[in-house]
C-alpha positions, 0 to 999 in steps of 0.5 A: 500500500502506498503511503506518504513518506515519514519525512513528508508527513513530518513536514506536512504535520505543522502545516496541517496544525497551523491551518486548524489553529488559524481557524481558531485564531480568526474566531478570536479576532472576530470576537475582538472585532465584536467587542470593539464594535467592528461588525463588518470586520467580525463577519470577515474574520468569521469567514476567514475562520471557515476558509482556514478550516477548508484549507485544513480539509484540503490537507486532510483529503490529500493525506488520506488520498495518498493512503496515509493516516491523518491525525487531527491535531489539537486546537491551539487556544489564542488569547489576543488583545487589541485596542483598535482595528489596526491592532486586530489587523496587525495580529492577522498580518503577524499570523499570516507572515508566520504561516507564509514562512512555514509554507515557504520553508516546507515547499523548499524542502519538499521540492526535492523530496516529493514532487506530488506533495510539492505541487500540493503545497503550491496552492497554499503559497498562492493563498499566503501571498494573497493574504499577505498582500491584503493584510499589508494593504489593510495595515497601511490604510489603518496605521494613521487613523486615530478615532473610532469614526475613522476606523469605521469608515476604513472598515467598510472600505477594507472588509468587503465580503 
């Protein structure tokens, strides 16, 4: 029976874990948005949570489709604090930067190890590239805003679903 190599699984496991962790993380950011009165951003982050869960399931389907056992990782708990919408978006940018580095490193290692799994990871590199661009642009828009009214106007511009 064909299975993914142990080294391949060793590289994939942290990526699988971070996707499910991000789902939890984005629920926490949605909660912060709700607490601060940014309800449009709250909806956006709840949707992001769903997308991260979908990414997790893409990994699940890949691993099990290759005949390997899939162990669901424990879900990490996030306790984040933020004063305003900029702080919340900066938390998202920080998370996406961490995840981007994880995928870049994994893809680099995977390129010589397993071509099919490398191809599987390419879709996530594109997703990470798009996420980084979105959050960098959002931070640039929010960075100099000082009042709630300004954040509410910017929220409508940034978080279109």
